[in-house]
Structure formats: C-alpha cells, structure tokens
N, C-alpha and C positions, 0 to 999 in steps of 0.2 A: 783280387782273388775272390772267386765266387763262394758264397756260403754253401755249406753242405745241406742236403735235403732235410736232415734232422734239425739243424740250426734254424732253417727257414720255418719248419713246422712249429718249433718252439716259439719263435718270435711271433708268428701269426696267431698262435693260440693265446699268447699274452696280450697282444694288441686287441684281438677280438673280444676277449674276456673283459678288458678294460673299457672298450667301447660300449659293450652291453651293460656293464655296471654303471656307466655314466648315464645312459638312457634310463635305466631303472631308477637311479637316484633322482632324475628329473621328474619322473612319474610320482615317486614317493614324496616329492616336495609339493605336490598338489596339482600337477598337470594331469588332466584326464588321460590323454593318450599321445603318443609320439611315434613317428615312423621316419627312419633315416636310410639313405642310400649313399654309397660311395662308388664312384665310377672313375675309370681311366680310359685311355685309348683302346683298351681291350674290352670295354663294356662295363656293366655293373659288376663290381667285384665283391661287394658286401652289402647286406641289408640287415637292419635291426629294428625291432619294435618293442615298445613297453607301454604299459597302461591299458586303458579300456576304451572301446568304441561306444560302450553303453555302461555307464556307471551303475545304474540301477540293477541291471541283470548281470553285471560283471562279465561282459563279453569282451574278449581281448582285441586289441588292435592287431591286424594282420597285414602282411605285405601288400595284398591286393586292395586294401582300403584306399579310397580317393579322398582328398582333402581340398578345400578351397585354397588356391595359391595366391589370391589377392593380386597385388600389383605386379607380381611376376608375369601376369598376363600381358603386361605392357611390353615385355621382351619379345613375345611372339609377334605383337603388332609392329614392333621396331624392325624385326626381320622382314616381315611382309613389305613394309614401307621401303626398306633399302633394296629389296628385290625389285620393286616397281621402279625405283630410281635406276637400277642397273639396266632395266629393260627399256629405259627412255620414256616411260609412261608418266613419270613424275619427276619434278625437279625440286631440290631442297629449298631453292629460293622462291618457289611459288607460295602463294598465301592461301589461307582458308577462303578468302573472298574470291579467289580465282575459280573455286569449285562450288561453293554453297550460296544459296539465295540470301540476299541481305536480311531477309526476315529471320533467318536462322541465327545470325550473329547479332541482331539488333539489341542494343542495350547491354551487351556484354563487353566489358572493357578490353580493348586491344585485340578483340577476336578477329575482325575482318582483315586486319593487316598482318596478323601473325604468320610467320613463315613455317613451312613444314619442318625445317631444321630446328626452329625454336620450340616446336611442339615436342620433338624428340628429346631435347636436352633441357626442357623445362625452363626456358628463358623467354617465353612468350609474353609474360606479364598478364596472362589470363587468370582470373581468380578460380579457385577450386570449389566446385559444388560440395565437396566433402567437408568443407569448413563452415558451411552455412548452418546455423543452429536449428533452423526449421527442418532442413534436410536431415540432419543428424537424428532428430526425433522421428521423422517419417521414414527414414531409410534404415535405421538401426535401433531405434529406441521406442519410447512410449507409444507413439502413434503409428507404428509400422503395421502394414497389412500383409501378413505372411503369405497369403495366397496370390498377391498381385504379381503379374509379370510386367515389369516396367518397359516402356518403349524407349528407343535409343535416344530420343531427344528430351525425355521427361525430366532429367536432372538439370537441364539448362535453365529452366524457369527460376530456379533458386538463386541464380547469380545475375539475372537481368536487373538493371538498375532500379526498376520500380518494385522489385520483389526482394532483393538481397537484404538479409538481416544481419550479416556478419559485420565485423569491424571494418568500416570503410575509411578509417583515418589514413592520412597520407603516409604515416610511418609504417603501416601494416599493408598498404596496398602493393600488389606485385608490380614490378617495374620491368618493361621490356628490356632485354639484354642482360638481366640479372637473374640468377637462379632462384626459382620459387616453385617448389613441387606442386603440381596441379593435376588432379584427375581429369579435369576438363580438357587438357591438352590431348589426351588420348580418346576422349569422347569425340572431339572434332576430327582427330586423325582417322578414327574408324569411319566417320561419315564421309570424309574425303575419299578414303579407299573404296567405299561402296559405290561412290559416284564413278570412280575410274574403272572398276572391274565389272560393275553392273550386277553384282550379287551381294549376299550378306557377307560381312567381314568374317563370320565364323566359317563359312564355306571356303573362303580364301585361305584362312589359316589351316584348315583341314587339307586342302589340296596341295598347298605349298610346303607344309611342314609335317603335319601329323601322319599323312599317308606315306610320304617318302621315307620317313624315319620309323614307320610302323609303331607309332605311339598310340596304342589302342585304348588306354584308360582316360585320355584327356578329352574334355569337351567344355563348351561354353554354356553354363547353366541358364536355362530359360530360353535358349535360342536354337538348340539342336537336341536331337534324341540323346538320352543319357547312355553312358557306357554301362556294361553289365556289372562293373565293379561296385561293391557295397560302399555306402557313405556312412561314416560314423555319426553319432549324435554330435550336434554342434553346440558347444558350451561357450559361455562368455563370462568373464570376471564381472561380478556384480559389486563393484566398489562404490564408495560414497561419491566419488567423482563421476563415475558412469551414471549413477542415479541423478546427479545434478545436471550433467550435460545432456544426456540422452533420455534418461528415464527408462523404466522397465515396462515392456509391453505386458499386459495381462495375459497374453497368449503364450508367454514364455515362462514356464513354471520354474520356481526356485528349486534347485537341487540341494543346496545348503546355503549358509550365510554368505558364501563367497562366489557361488556359481548360479547362473540361470541356464536353462536348456532352450536354445533358439532353433531347434531342429525343424520347426514348422516353417522357417524362413527359406528364401532362395536368394541367389546372388545376381538375379537379373538387373537389379538396380545398378550394379557395377559395370555391366556390359564389358567392353573391351579394355576398360581401365582396371578391371580386377575380378571378373566373373568366372574364371576358369577353375576346373577341378582336375586333379592329377594324382597318381600315386607317386611315391618317392623315386622309384626306379625310372619311370618314363621321364620325369622331370630332369633327372640326372643325365639321361641319354640326350635330351634336348640341349642341355648346357655343354656337354661334350661336343655335340655337333656344331654349336656356335663357336666354341673355343678353337676347334680344329678347322674352321673355314669350310665346313661341308655345305652349309646353307648359303654362304655369302662369298662374293668375289673379294679379292684383295683390297680393292678400293673401298668397299663397304666395311671390311674389317678395320681399315684405317680410321674410318669414321667412328666405329665402336671403340676405338682406342684414342680418340681425340678428346682428352680430358680437360675439363675446366673446373675451377673451384666451386664448391657449394656454399662456402661460408662457414662450414663445420670443419674443424681441424682434422686433417688426415682423410677427408672424404671428398672425392671428385666424381663428376658425372660426365658421361659421354652421350652419344646418340643411342640411348637405350640401356646402358649399364651404369653401375656404380663401381668405384674402386675405393677400398678402405685400407689404409696403412695398418700394418701390425708388426710385431717384433721380428717375426721370421719371414717377412715378405708380404706384399699386398694380397688381398682377396678381391675377386672381381665377380660381380653378379647382381642380385637384386633381392629385396625383402618383399614380403606381402602380408597384409593384415586386413581382415574383413570381419564381419559379424560371424563369430563361431569358429574362426580358423586363423592360424598364423603359419607363415612359411618363410623359409630361407633357402636360397640356392646360390652357391659360390664355387668358383674354382680358385686354386692357389696359384698365384703368378709364378711362372717358371717351374712349376711342378705338374706332374701328370696326375692330378687329383681333383675331382669334383665332388662336392658334398651337398646333399639336400636334407633339410629337416622340415617335416610337416607335423602340425599338431591340430587337434580338434578343440582348441580353446582360443578365443579371441581376446585381444587386449585393447582394441581401439576405444578411445575416449575414457580409458580406465585409469591412466596414470600409474600403470603397473608394468614392470618389466618381467619377462620370463627368465627363469633361472638358466644358467649354463647347463648343457651346451645348446639349449633350445633358442638362445639368442642368436645362434648361427655364426658367432664370431669368436667363440671361446678358444683361446690359444691352445690349451692342452688337447682338446678334442680334435681340432684341425691338425695338429701335429701328429696325433695318433693315427688319424686317417691317412695322412701323407706317409707315415711309416708303414702302415699296412699295405698301401699301394706299392711302395718300393719293395717290400718283402715278397709280395706276390709276383712282381715283375722279376725279381731275382730268382724265385722258384721256377718261373717259366723259362728263364735263361738256362738254368742248370739242367732242365729236362730236355733241352734241344740237343 
C-alpha cells in the first residue's frame, strides 16, 4: 500500500532534519566545513552543508564549493582504463614495461613487470611514494613549496632504490600478488594511458567522463583550467603526530592549536592518484553512473565487482573500488584524503542510494579520525540516507 502524500512529507521532513542535524553536529565537533549529497537513479535528491569555508571570516560552506577528493580520483582513472580495455587498445595482462621506457621504472621494485590489472587492484608490489618520509615532508609538510606545480614523474624519485628512505625491511615490503595500497600504481597507470591516447590523462577523463555526464565542477588541479566554483580554505589537523611525521610548513599559518591553514598549497603532487576537486553533487552523479553501468560495459562492471581480500576484516578491493561490510549491507566506493581535504563516496549495495561527504580538513599523517558521519561509513547516517531515498521514490510513485 502506497503512503499518502502527507505521510511522505512528514517522513521526508523528519529524515532531512535529522540529516542536517548530523552534519551540524559534525561541524560543532571541530570540523571546519562539510558538504554532503545523496543521489539515486533519479539524480541528486538531497544536499546539505554545515560549517565554514573560511573560519576567520565565518563564510559558510555552500553547495557549489569544490573540495579535493583525494584518492577518489583513482576511480575516474579506473573507468578510463577499463574503457580502453573495452576498445581493445589495452589488455589487463600487459605490463608497465610494455609501454614505458626502462629508465622510467629503473630502481623501482616490481615496476617494469607489474600488469595493468595489478595496478588497478593494488597487487603490483610497487611501493607507494606517499609512504616515503622525505616525500611526506616535501609533499605535505615542513619543506613543501606551495607554489610548485609538480611534474607527473616527480614523485617517482622518492621510491627509487638509491633514494628511498622508507622502511625497506622484508616484512614491510610490498609483495606482487598481495594487496598493498600504493599511489604509485596510479601514477604509472596515468603514464601508460597518456602513451596510449597521445594526450594528457586529464583531457581523457574530461572527454570520456566529465563532458558526457555534464559534471562541470570537476577538474584535475594543476593540470587544467579551474572550474568557476569556489574552493574553501584548506585546513589540516595539526596533531603531535603530524608535526613529528610531516612537520608544519612556515607558509601554513596556525588557525588554533589544532588546525593549520594549507590554502596556499595545490594538489598537483597527487596528479591522477589524488589531485581532483569536485562538489558533492557532481561526485554523487559520477558514482550513480558507475553503479548503473552508464560508463562501462557488463564485462568491465564484472571486473569492478571482482572482489579480493585486503587483509582488513570486512574490506575487499576490486579493479577500482572497495567494498566494506556493514550491519545492513555492504557499501561500495572509495575514500580520499590529501592535504587540506577528506572525501568519501559510497553506494549502498542492493539499494538505490549514493552518498558523498566532502570536508575542507585533512587528516593524513595525523593519527586522527573524523567524527561520524564524516567518516563516510556511519550506520545511522547511511540508513537515514537510504530511508530518504525510499521516501522520495514513494512520493514520486504516488504522484504518477
């Protein structure tokens, strides 16, 4: 039996008020700003914001603000890669060495023989430049040059055998065939794609994904013209652990004892491993398009659902996505964390509901978790989002 219009309106009002209260509680807990979108097959059905884009001038976060989405950028790259496979221009069994000059992979463990498939699901055995202590200081910390636009190969020097400063002990060394998350996988993947298509990876993402889906807020920072959307101040938690591991750049002023302002920085250092910006709505539209097979053929969708264990209980990885078990069904998507930003984008398995969370505060190297629902996986918030999506669908059914 369909709910009456009045019942639907009441339910929606309660759900929306609860969602807004949850976002505000997160901001009140010390998060500068947050933007959230909920989408279904009907499109973006709800957006909410809380907190500030600029703490000093008390400028509020608004729906049009764009945030760094960090490693969610990898999902865009995964889609482009699988599209090239569909077109017969790339095979998952091919290796980095089939495309790149030996000088590019020289001195980097397992790089020349790593397959395209192993790059996508992080089983290549290639170390991540993000883990190198020198890179951490130069890419996010004490020695960062905020005005620098990094080249696409600049991060590779940190993991060459003669330069690497990270823990090289056998127990911590990535092993081919075993999951080990690595930004370098997607740095190499971007380079391979550029060889195949003969243009910048950012141009390929734009022509294959952003333009067809009309996602006008999204761009790869440092590599293409910025969108007209405003970018909030970029804050980062200034914990003792961050000070120890990364150190604080003198160019990043302290806002208070807990936060620094990294707004002078840019995300070019991340390139296609994590350098994109987006608003919450456009990111949600992108994930709906993936989920619904709009961007990929069935064969590629099967690869995106070919789960393997990560070694973390309840967490699996595929060729571009993660799946996390929860009490009321798994969530599928990706997280992102960079200097000044944190992002989450998930859809609820077997439900018509996609949820994105974006915030202008970073937690990398901080040893600090964000409060719910900004951790992106909080049961209550996701269930409220699912309930709202169902209420709106019911309302649409009763209006027909």
